[in-house]
C-alpha positions as CSV (number, residue, x, y, z in Angstrom):
1,M,207.7,-41.1,69.3
2,S,204.4,-39.3,70.0
3,T,203.2,-40.0,66.5
4,A,203.9,-43.7,67.1
5,T,202.0,-43.5,70.4
6,I,199.0,-42.0,68.7
7,T,199.0,-44.5,65.9
8,T,199.2,-47.4,68.4
9,G,196.4,-46.0,70.4
10,R,194.1,-45.8,67.3
11,A,194.9,-49.3,66.0
12,P,192.5,-51.3,68.2
13,R,189.5,-49.1,66.9
14,F,190.1,-50.2,63.4
15,S,191.6,-53.7,63.8
16,L,188.2,-55.4,63.8
17,A,187.2,-53.9,60.4
18,A,190.6,-54.3,58.9
19,R,191.0,-58.0,59.9
20,Y,187.5,-59.3,59.4
21,G,185.9,-56.8,57.0
22,A,183.3,-55.9,59.6
23,S,182.2,-52.9,61.6
24,V,181.4,-52.8,65.2
25,P,177.6,-52.7,64.5
26,Q,178.0,-55.8,62.3
27,V,179.8,-57.6,65.1
28,A,177.1,-56.6,67.5
29,A,174.4,-57.8,65.1
30,M,176.2,-61.2,64.9
31,I,176.3,-61.4,68.6
32,V,172.6,-60.7,68.9
33,V,171.7,-63.4,66.4
34,A,174.1,-65.9,68.1
35,V,172.5,-65.1,71.5
36,F,169.0,-65.6,70.0
37,L,169.9,-69.0,68.5
38,L,171.7,-70.0,71.7
39,A,168.8,-69.1,74.0
40,F,165.9,-70.4,71.9
41,L,167.4,-73.3,69.8
42,V,170.7,-74.6,71.2
43,I,170.0,-74.5,74.9
44,P,166.4,-76.0,74.7
45,I,167.7,-78.9,72.6
46,V,170.7,-79.4,74.9
47,R,168.3,-79.4,77.9
48,V,166.2,-82.2,76.1
49,F,169.4,-84.2,75.7
50,M,170.6,-83.6,79.2
51,V,167.3,-84.8,80.8
52,A,167.3,-87.9,78.6
53,F,170.9,-88.8,79.5
54,T,170.8,-87.9,83.2
55,H,170.3,-90.6,85.9
56,P,167.5,-90.0,88.4
57,E,170.1,-89.7,91.1
58,G,172.4,-87.5,89.0
59,G,175.2,-88.2,86.5
60,F,175.4,-89.4,82.9
61,S,173.4,-92.6,82.3
62,L,171.6,-94.6,79.6
63,V,169.1,-96.0,82.0
64,H,166.2,-94.1,80.5
65,F,167.0,-95.5,77.0
66,G,167.1,-98.9,78.6
67,D,163.6,-98.3,80.0
68,F,162.5,-97.1,76.6
69,F,163.5,-100.3,74.7
70,R,162.2,-102.5,77.5
71,T,158.8,-101.0,77.2
72,R,156.7,-102.8,74.6
73,L,154.5,-99.9,73.7
74,L,157.5,-97.6,73.1
75,R,159.4,-100.2,71.1
76,E,156.3,-100.6,69.0
77,A,156.0,-96.8,68.6
78,F,159.6,-96.6,67.4
79,W,159.2,-99.3,64.7
80,N,155.8,-98.0,63.7
81,S,157.3,-94.5,63.1
82,L,160.1,-96.0,61.0
83,Y,157.6,-98.1,59.1
84,V,155.1,-95.3,58.5
85,A,157.9,-92.9,57.3
86,G,159.4,-95.6,55.0
87,M,156.1,-96.7,53.6
88,T,155.0,-93.1,53.0
89,V,158.2,-92.6,51.0
90,A,157.4,-95.8,49.0
91,V,153.8,-94.8,48.3
92,A,154.7,-91.2,47.5
93,S,157.4,-92.5,45.1
94,L,154.8,-94.7,43.3
95,I,152.8,-91.5,42.7
96,A,155.6,-88.9,42.1
97,V,158.1,-90.9,40.0
98,P,155.7,-91.9,37.2
99,L,154.1,-88.5,37.2
100,A,157.5,-86.6,37.0
101,T,158.5,-89.0,34.2
102,I,155.3,-88.4,32.2
103,L,155.5,-84.6,32.5
104,S,159.3,-84.4,31.8
105,R,159.8,-87.0,29.0
106,F,156.6,-86.9,27.0
107,R,154.6,-84.2,25.2
108,F,151.4,-84.1,27.3
109,R,148.5,-81.8,26.8
110,G,147.9,-79.6,29.8
111,A,151.3,-80.6,31.4
112,A,151.7,-77.2,33.0
113,L,148.2,-77.3,34.6
114,I,148.8,-80.9,35.7
115,H,152.2,-80.0,37.3
116,T,150.4,-77.2,39.2
117,L,147.7,-79.4,40.4
118,G,150.3,-82.0,41.4
119,V,151.8,-79.6,44.0
120,V,148.4,-78.4,45.3
121,P,148.6,-80.9,48.3
122,L,151.4,-78.8,49.8
123,V,149.0,-76.0,50.3
124,M,147.1,-78.1,52.9
125,P,148.8,-79.5,56.0
126,P,148.0,-83.2,56.4
127,F,146.3,-82.8,59.7
128,V,143.7,-80.4,58.2
129,G,142.6,-82.9,55.6
130,A,142.9,-86.0,57.7
131,V,139.4,-86.1,59.0
132,A,137.9,-85.2,55.6
133,M,139.9,-88.1,54.1
134,Q,138.4,-90.4,56.7
135,L,135.0,-89.5,55.4
136,I,136.0,-90.1,51.8
137,Y,138.3,-93.2,52.2
138,G,137.4,-94.6,55.6
139,R,135.7,-97.9,56.3
140,N,132.3,-96.2,55.9
141,G,133.4,-93.4,53.7
142,T,132.4,-92.4,50.2
143,I,134.7,-94.7,48.2
144,N,134.2,-97.8,50.4
145,L,130.4,-97.4,50.4
146,L,130.4,-97.2,46.6
147,M,132.8,-100.2,46.4
148,M,130.5,-102.3,48.6
149,D,127.5,-101.4,46.4
150,W,129.3,-102.1,43.2
151,F,131.8,-104.9,44.0
152,G,130.9,-106.2,47.5
153,F,134.2,-105.4,49.3
154,R,136.1,-102.7,51.0
155,I,139.7,-101.5,50.9
156,P,141.3,-100.5,54.3
157,F,142.7,-97.2,53.1
158,M,142.4,-95.5,56.5
159,E,142.7,-98.4,59.0
160,G,145.3,-97.7,61.7
161,L,148.8,-97.0,60.4
162,N,147.5,-97.4,56.8
163,G,145.5,-94.2,57.3
164,V,148.6,-92.2,58.4
165,I,150.6,-93.5,55.4
166,F,147.8,-92.7,53.0
167,V,147.2,-89.2,54.3
168,E,150.9,-88.4,54.5
169,A,151.7,-89.8,51.1
170,L,149.0,-87.8,49.4
171,H,150.2,-84.6,51.0
172,Y,153.9,-85.0,50.7
173,F,154.5,-86.7,47.3
174,P,154.9,-83.2,45.7
175,F,158.3,-82.9,47.5
176,I,159.6,-85.9,45.4
177,L,157.8,-84.6,42.3
178,L,159.3,-81.1,42.4
179,N,162.9,-82.3,43.2
180,L,162.8,-85.2,40.7
181,S,161.3,-83.0,37.9
182,A,164.1,-80.4,38.5
183,S,166.7,-83.2,38.2
184,L,165.1,-84.7,35.1
185,A,165.1,-81.2,33.5
186,N,168.8,-80.9,34.0
187,I,169.8,-84.2,32.2
188,D,171.5,-83.6,28.9
189,S,169.5,-85.0,26.1
190,A,172.8,-86.2,24.5
191,M,173.1,-88.8,27.3
192,E,169.7,-90.3,26.4
193,E,170.4,-90.2,22.7
194,S,173.8,-92.0,23.2
195,A,172.1,-94.7,25.3
196,Q,169.4,-95.1,22.6
197,N,172.1,-95.5,19.9
198,L,173.6,-98.3,22.0
199,G,170.2,-100.1,22.1
200,A,168.7,-98.9,25.3
201,H,165.0,-98.2,25.1
202,G,161.8,-98.0,27.2
203,F,162.1,-99.1,30.8
204,T,165.8,-100.1,30.4
205,L,166.6,-96.6,29.3
206,F,164.8,-95.1,32.2
207,S,166.1,-97.5,34.9
208,R,169.7,-97.7,33.7
209,I,170.3,-94.2,32.5
210,V,167.7,-91.6,33.2
211,F,166.7,-92.3,36.8
212,P,170.2,-92.9,38.1
213,L,171.2,-89.5,36.7
214,A,168.2,-87.9,38.4
215,L,168.9,-89.7,41.7
216,P,170.0,-86.5,43.6
217,G,166.6,-84.9,43.1
218,Y,164.8,-88.1,44.1
219,V,166.9,-88.7,47.2
220,A,166.5,-85.1,48.3
221,G,162.7,-85.3,48.0
222,A,162.5,-88.7,49.6
223,A,164.6,-87.6,52.6
224,L,162.4,-84.6,53.1
225,V,159.3,-86.8,53.0
226,F,160.8,-89.2,55.5
227,V,161.7,-86.5,58.0
228,K,158.4,-84.7,57.6
229,V,156.4,-87.9,58.3
230,F,158.6,-89.2,61.0
231,D,158.3,-86.0,63.0
232,D,154.5,-85.4,62.4
233,L,152.4,-85.2,65.5
234,A,149.0,-83.8,64.5
235,T,148.0,-86.3,61.8
236,P,148.4,-89.4,64.0
237,L,146.6,-87.7,66.8
238,L,143.6,-86.7,64.7
239,L,143.4,-90.2,63.2
240,N,143.6,-91.6,66.8
241,V,146.8,-93.4,66.1
242,N,148.9,-93.1,69.3
243,N,151.4,-95.9,68.9
244,M,154.0,-93.8,67.2
245,L,156.9,-91.8,68.6
246,A,155.6,-88.2,68.3
247,P,152.2,-89.0,69.9
248,Q,153.9,-90.9,72.7
249,A,156.2,-88.0,73.4
250,Y,153.3,-85.6,73.5
251,L,151.2,-87.8,75.7
252,K,154.1,-88.4,78.1
253,I,154.8,-84.6,78.6
254,T,151.1,-83.6,78.7
255,S,149.8,-86.4,80.9
256,V,152.7,-87.3,83.1
257,G,154.4,-83.9,83.2
258,I,157.5,-82.2,82.0
259,S,159.6,-84.0,84.6
260,D,158.9,-87.4,83.0
261,P,162.2,-88.4,81.3
262,M,160.6,-90.7,78.8
263,G,159.2,-87.8,76.8
264,Y,162.8,-86.5,76.4
265,V,164.2,-89.9,75.5
266,I,161.6,-90.1,72.7
267,S,162.5,-86.5,71.6
268,V,166.2,-87.4,71.4
269,I,165.4,-90.5,69.3
270,M,163.3,-88.3,67.0
271,V,166.1,-85.7,66.5
272,V,168.7,-88.5,65.9
273,C,166.5,-90.2,63.3
274,S,165.6,-86.9,61.6
275,V,169.2,-85.7,61.4
276,G,170.3,-89.2,60.5
277,G,167.8,-89.4,57.7
278,M,169.1,-86.2,56.1
279,A,172.8,-87.3,56.7
280,L,172.3,-90.7,55.2
281,S,170.8,-89.1,52.0
282,G,173.9,-87.0,51.7
283,L,176.2,-90.0,52.3
284,F,174.3,-92.0,49.7
285,L,175.1,-89.5,47.1
286,R,178.6,-88.7,48.2
287,G,181.4,-89.7,45.8
288,R,179.0,-90.3,42.9
289,D,179.2,-88.2,39.7
290,F,175.9,-87.1,38.3
291,S,177.2,-84.5,35.9
292,T,175.4,-84.7,32.6
293,Q,175.7,-81.2,31.1
294,Q,177.6,-81.3,27.9
295,R,178.0,-78.7,25.2
296,G,174.6,-77.8,23.9
297,G,172.6,-79.6,26.7
298,G,168.9,-78.7,27.0
299,G,167.3,-81.4,29.1
300,L,165.5,-84.6,28.2
301,S,164.0,-84.7,24.8
302,Q,160.2,-84.9,24.9
303,R,158.5,-87.3,22.5
304,E,155.0,-88.2,21.5
305,L,153.2,-91.1,23.2
306,R,151.6,-93.9,21.3
307,R,147.9,-94.3,21.5
308,G,148.0,-96.9,24.2
309,G,150.6,-95.0,26.1
310,R,148.5,-91.8,26.0
311,I,145.5,-93.6,27.3
312,A,147.5,-95.2,30.2
313,A,149.3,-91.9,31.0
314,A,146.0,-90.0,30.9
315,A,144.4,-92.5,33.2
316,F,147.3,-92.4,35.7
317,V,147.4,-88.6,35.7
318,M,143.6,-88.4,36.2
319,I,143.8,-90.7,39.2
320,V,146.7,-88.7,40.7
321,V,144.9,-85.4,40.3
322,A,141.7,-86.9,41.8
323,L,143.7,-88.1,44.8
324,A,145.6,-84.9,45.1
325,L,142.4,-82.8,45.1
326,S,140.3,-85.2,47.3
327,P,141.5,-83.7,50.7
328,H,140.6,-80.2,49.5
329,I,137.2,-81.3,48.1
330,G,136.5,-83.3,51.3
331,I,137.4,-80.5,53.7
332,F,135.2,-78.1,51.7
333,L,132.2,-80.5,51.7
334,L,132.7,-81.0,55.4
335,S,132.7,-77.3,56.0
336,V,129.4,-76.8,54.1
337,G,127.7,-80.1,55.0
338,T,125.1,-80.6,57.8
339,V,125.6,-84.3,58.6
340,W,128.1,-86.5,56.8
341,S,128.3,-89.9,58.4
342,Y,127.8,-93.3,56.8
343,A,126.9,-91.6,53.6
344,I,128.4,-91.0,50.2
345,L,127.9,-87.2,50.5
346,P,126.6,-84.8,53.2
347,D,122.9,-85.0,53.8
348,A,122.4,-81.3,53.2
349,Y,124.4,-78.1,52.7
350,T,124.6,-75.0,54.9
351,F,126.9,-72.1,55.7
352,T,126.1,-72.4,59.4
353,H,129.7,-73.6,60.2
354,Y,131.2,-70.4,58.7
355,E,128.7,-68.4,60.8
356,T,129.9,-70.3,63.8
357,I,133.5,-69.5,62.9
358,Y,132.6,-65.8,62.3
359,R,131.2,-65.6,65.9
360,E,133.7,-67.7,67.7
361,A,137.0,-67.8,65.8
362,G,137.9,-64.1,65.6
363,P,140.6,-64.4,68.3
364,L,142.1,-67.5,66.6
365,I,142.5,-65.6,63.4
366,S,143.8,-62.4,65.0
367,N,146.2,-64.3,67.1
368,T,147.5,-66.1,64.0
369,V,148.0,-62.9,62.1
370,L,149.8,-61.4,65.1
371,Y,152.0,-64.4,65.9
372,C,152.9,-65.3,62.3
373,G,153.4,-61.7,61.3
374,L,155.8,-61.1,64.1
375,A,157.6,-64.4,63.4
376,G,157.9,-63.5,59.8
377,L,159.4,-60.1,60.6
378,V,161.9,-61.7,63.1
379,D,162.9,-64.2,60.5
380,V,163.4,-61.6,57.8
381,V,165.6,-59.5,60.1
382,L,167.6,-62.4,61.4
383,G,167.9,-64.1,58.0
384,A,169.1,-60.9,56.3
385,T,171.5,-60.3,59.1
386,V,173.0,-63.7,58.9
387,A,173.2,-63.6,55.1
388,Y,175.0,-60.3,55.1
389,I,177.5,-61.4,57.8
390,V,178.3,-64.6,55.9
391,L,178.6,-63.1,52.5
392,R,180.0,-59.6,53.3
393,T,182.3,-60.2,56.2
394,R,185.1,-62.5,57.4
395,L,184.0,-62.7,61.0
396,P,185.1,-65.9,62.7
397,G,182.2,-68.1,63.6
398,R,179.9,-66.8,60.9
399,R,179.6,-70.2,59.2
400,L,178.8,-71.8,62.5
401,V,176.0,-69.3,63.1
402,E,174.6,-70.0,59.6
403,Q,174.7,-73.8,60.2
404,V,173.0,-73.5,63.6
405,A,170.3,-71.4,62.0
406,M,169.8,-73.8,59.2
407,S,169.8,-76.8,61.5
408,A,166.3,-75.8,62.8
409,V,164.9,-77.4,59.7
410,A,165.9,-80.8,61.1
411,I,164.5,-80.2,64.6
412,P,160.9,-81.5,65.0
413,G,158.5,-78.8,66.2
414,L,157.4,-81.1,69.0
415,V,161.0,-81.4,70.3
416,L,161.6,-77.7,70.1
417,G,158.3,-77.1,72.0
418,I,159.3,-79.6,74.7
419,G,162.8,-78.0,75.0
420,L,161.4,-74.5,75.3
421,L,158.8,-75.7,77.9
422,R,161.5,-77.4,79.9
423,T,164.0,-74.5,79.7
424,Y,161.7,-71.6,80.5
425,Y,158.8,-73.1,82.5
426,D,160.3,-72.0,85.8
427,V,161.0,-68.5,84.5
428,T,158.2,-66.2,85.6
429,L,157.2,-62.9,84.2
430,P,157.5,-60.1,86.7
431,F,154.3,-58.3,85.8
432,S,151.9,-61.3,85.8
433,G,153.6,-64.2,87.5
434,E,153.0,-66.2,84.3
435,S,155.5,-68.7,83.1
436,L,157.6,-67.5,80.2
437,A,157.2,-70.8,78.5
438,T,153.4,-70.4,78.2
439,F,153.5,-66.7,77.4
440,W,152.2,-66.1,73.9
441,V,155.5,-64.5,72.9
442,M,157.1,-67.9,73.2
443,L,154.9,-69.1,70.3
444,V,156.3,-66.3,68.2
445,I,159.8,-67.3,69.1
446,A,159.1,-71.0,68.3
447,Y,157.6,-70.1,64.9
448,S,160.6,-67.8,64.2
449,V,163.2,-70.5,65.1
450,R,161.4,-73.2,63.0
451,R,161.0,-71.0,59.9
452,L,164.3,-69.2,60.1
453,P,165.9,-71.5,57.5
454,Y,163.3,-70.5,54.9
455,A,163.9,-66.8,55.4
456,L,167.7,-67.3,55.6
457,S,167.7,-69.2,52.3
458,A,165.6,-66.5,50.6
459,A,167.8,-63.7,52.0
460,T,171.0,-65.4,51.0
461,A,169.8,-65.9,47.4
462,A,168.7,-62.3,47.2
463,L,172.0,-60.9,48.6
464,R,174.0,-63.1,46.2
465,Q,172.4,-61.2,43.3
466,V,173.4,-57.8,44.8
467,H,176.9,-57.2,43.3
468,L,179.5,-56.0,45.8
469,S,180.5,-53.2,43.3
470,L,177.2,-51.5,44.0
471,E,178.1,-51.1,47.7
472,E,181.6,-50.0,46.8
473,A,180.3,-47.4,44.4
474,A,177.9,-46.0,47.1
475,E,180.7,-45.8,49.6
476,S,183.1,-44.2,47.1
477,L,180.4,-41.4,46.7
478,G,180.5,-40.8,50.5
479,A,177.8,-43.0,51.8
480,G,178.4,-44.7,55.1
481,K,177.9,-48.4,55.8
482,F,174.4,-47.8,57.3
483,T,173.3,-45.6,54.5
484,T,174.6,-48.1,51.9
485,L,172.8,-50.9,53.6
486,T,169.5,-49.1,53.9
487,R,169.5,-47.2,50.6
488,V,171.2,-49.7,48.3
489,V,171.4,-53.3,49.7
490,V,168.0,-53.7,51.4
491,P,166.0,-52.2,48.5
492,L,167.7,-54.6,46.1
493,M,166.9,-57.5,48.4
494,T,163.2,-56.5,48.9
495,G,161.8,-59.2,46.7
496,G,163.7,-62.0,48.3
497,L,163.0,-60.7,51.8
498,L,159.3,-60.4,51.1
499,A,159.3,-63.9,49.7
500,G,161.0,-65.1,52.9
501,F,158.4,-63.3,55.0
502,V,155.4,-64.7,53.1
503,T,156.9,-68.3,53.3
504,S,157.5,-67.9,57.0
505,F,154.1,-66.5,57.6
506,A,152.3,-69.2,55.6
507,T,154.1,-72.1,57.1
508,A,153.8,-70.8,60.7
509,A,150.1,-70.3,60.3
510,V,149.6,-74.1,60.2
511,E,152.3,-75.1,62.7
512,L,150.7,-77.4,65.2
513,S,153.4,-79.5,66.9
514,A,155.1,-76.7,68.8
515,T,151.8,-75.0,69.3
516,L,150.2,-77.9,71.2
517,M,153.1,-77.9,73.6
518,L,153.2,-74.1,74.3
519,V,149.6,-73.0,74.3
520,A,148.4,-72.7,77.9
521,K,145.0,-71.0,77.5
522,S,142.5,-70.8,74.7
523,A,142.6,-67.0,74.6
524,D,146.2,-67.3,73.2
525,A,145.4,-70.1,70.7
526,P,146.1,-69.6,67.0
527,L,144.3,-71.0,64.0
528,A,146.0,-74.4,63.8
529,Y,145.2,-75.0,67.5
530,G,141.6,-74.1,66.9
531,I,141.3,-76.6,64.0
532,Y,142.7,-79.3,66.1
533,V,140.3,-78.6,69.0
534,Y,137.3,-78.4,66.8
535,M,138.2,-81.6,65.0
536,Q,138.3,-83.6,68.3
537,S,134.5,-83.9,68.4
538,A,131.9,-84.9,65.7
539,A,129.9,-81.7,66.4
540,G,133.0,-79.6,65.9
541,R,134.1,-81.1,62.6
542,G,132.0,-78.7,60.5
543,P,133.4,-75.5,62.1
544,G,136.9,-77.1,62.2
545,A,136.6,-77.8,58.5
546,A,135.6,-74.2,57.9
547,L,138.7,-73.0,59.8
548,G,140.7,-75.5,57.7
549,V,139.3,-73.9,54.5
550,I,140.4,-70.5,55.8
551,A,143.9,-71.9,56.6
552,V,144.2,-73.4,53.1
553,V,143.1,-70.1,51.5
554,V,145.7,-68.2,53.6
555,V,148.5,-70.6,52.7
556,A,147.4,-70.7,49.0
557,I,147.4,-66.9,48.7
558,A,150.7,-66.6,50.5
559,T,152.2,-69.3,48.2
560,F,150.9,-67.5,45.1
561,V,152.2,-64.1,46.3
562,S,155.6,-65.6,47.0
563,Y,155.7,-67.2,43.6
564,R,154.7,-63.9,41.9
565,I,157.4,-62.0,43.8
566,A,160.0,-64.5,42.7
567,E,158.9,-64.4,39.1
568,H,158.9,-60.5,39.2
569,E,162.4,-60.5,40.6
570,R,163.7,-62.9,38.0
571,S,162.1,-60.9,35.1
572,L,163.4,-57.6,36.5
573,K,166.9,-59.0,36.9
574,A,166.7,-60.4,33.4
575,R,165.8,-57.0,32.0
576,V,168.5,-55.3,33.9
577,G,171.0,-57.9,32.7
578,A,169.9,-57.4,29.1
579,F,170.7,-53.7,29.3
580,S,173.9,-53.9,31.3
C-alpha cells in the first residue's frame, strides 16, 4: 500500500511529459510566448476592434461604420485603396508574367543576371524611391522633359493615384516574378509536350496549359502584392496622396487624437481587407488540382527564340531592367546632386549630403542598429521556441500559438502601431513618467511582432532538417534535454536562425508605418523615420536620399548574407547526405 502511495504521489510530476512529450521548461517557454503574443498582438488588435464597434455611450454598435460610409472622403479613400491595390497587381502582372515566361521557357543569354536584376526592387522600400521617381517620371521629370522635347507631349506617370500605382508596381512585381517562376519550374515538360502533340502552340499553349498549371504561384504573388499595397502608408504620404485608407487612418489618429473612433474603423477595414485578400486567394485555388509531376519530370523545356522573338524579348527585358533600376539610380543621383528640379539631371554633383548625414544622422543609424538588432534576437528566440514546441511536443494549443504568430504577416504595421498606442498609452513608466506606448522599447516590440513570421518560418525549416534521432542519440548517451538542445539542436539550426535574424533585421530597418505611430521624440527615431522627415522638404531631399542609399545598402548586404547562409546550409546538408 505504501508503494502505491509513493507511485501515486510521483505521477503528477511526470504526467506532463508523458502525456504531451514536453518538459516543464518547455511548457513554461510556450506560456511566455503565448503571453508575449497576447500582450503585444492579440490584445492591441482586439482593442482596435472594440473601439470601432463600441457606441459613444457604450455597448456594441455599427454607428461608426455608418459614419464612415456616409463620409464622402472616407468612401473615396476606401475605393481608391481597392483601386490602387488592384491596378498595382495588374501593372505588376504585365511586367512579371512575360518576364517569368521568357526566363523560364526560352534560352536567353544572361538569364541568371536578368533574374537577379529583376528582384533588385525588393531591396528598396517603395517610400525610399518615391521622391526620386517623381524626379524621373514626374510631370517635370527627366522622362517627360525628354518626351516634350522629342514628341511634344507628356505621360502622367506620377499624377495622383497613378503615381502610387506606378511606384508600388515597380517595387513589388518581383513577388509575382519569384512565385510564378518557381511554379513554372515545377511544371512537368511532358504536359507541354502532350499539348503540343495535340496541336497547341504559342499563346494557346501558354494560356490554356502552362499558365493555368502555374496559377498557384501567380495567385500567391498577386495576393502578396495586393496586401502590401493596400496596407502601405509611407508611399502615399510621400507622394502627397492622402485620399486612401492608410493615410486617412494615420491623419485621424495623429491630428484628431487616439480617442477618435474613425481611425479605428479604418484600421478594422484594412485588417478585414488584408486577411480577406489572402483568404480569397486560398479559396480561389481550393479544390483545384495543379499536380504536374510525372515520372521523369524536369520542368518546362527551354527552346530557342526566333530572330524576331529574340529582338522583342530583348527589348522587353531591357525596358523592365531599366524600370527596375530607375528608383535606385534616381535615389543615388538625388543623394549626390546639388539641385535637381525641372531638369533632366542634377545641375552639379557633391558629397555634401553625405557629410550632412555624417554630422546629423548618427543617432538615427545607432537607434536602427539597436532596435532592429534587439528585434531580430527576440524573433530568433521566439521563432525557435515556437518551432520546437510545434515539431517536438504534443502540447495542446501549440498550433494555435503558431497560427497567431504567423497571423502578424496579415496585420498592417499602421494598425499594429495604433493598437499598441491605444493599449499602452495610459501605462506610465515608474522611473520617468513616460508613456509605455512611446517608450523606444515599444518600437522593438512592434518590429519583433511584425517580423516574427519570417523568423518562425526560417526556424521551422531549419528544425525540420534536424532529425529526431540525433536528439534521441544524445539523450541515450546521458545528455539532458537542455544539453541536447544547446549542444545538438541549436548548433544544427544555426544557419536557419541566422538567416531569420538577418531577414528580420533588414526588413525592420525600413519599417515606417508602425514607426510613425510610435515615435514620440526625434532622439528615439530610427533610420526610416529620418528618411521620411528629411523627404518632407525640398532642402532635405538630398540628405534624405543619402540616408535612403544607406538603407538600401544595409538591406542589400543583409539580403546577400541571408542568401549565402541559405546556400551554405544547402550545400553542407547535401554533402552530409552524400556521405550518410
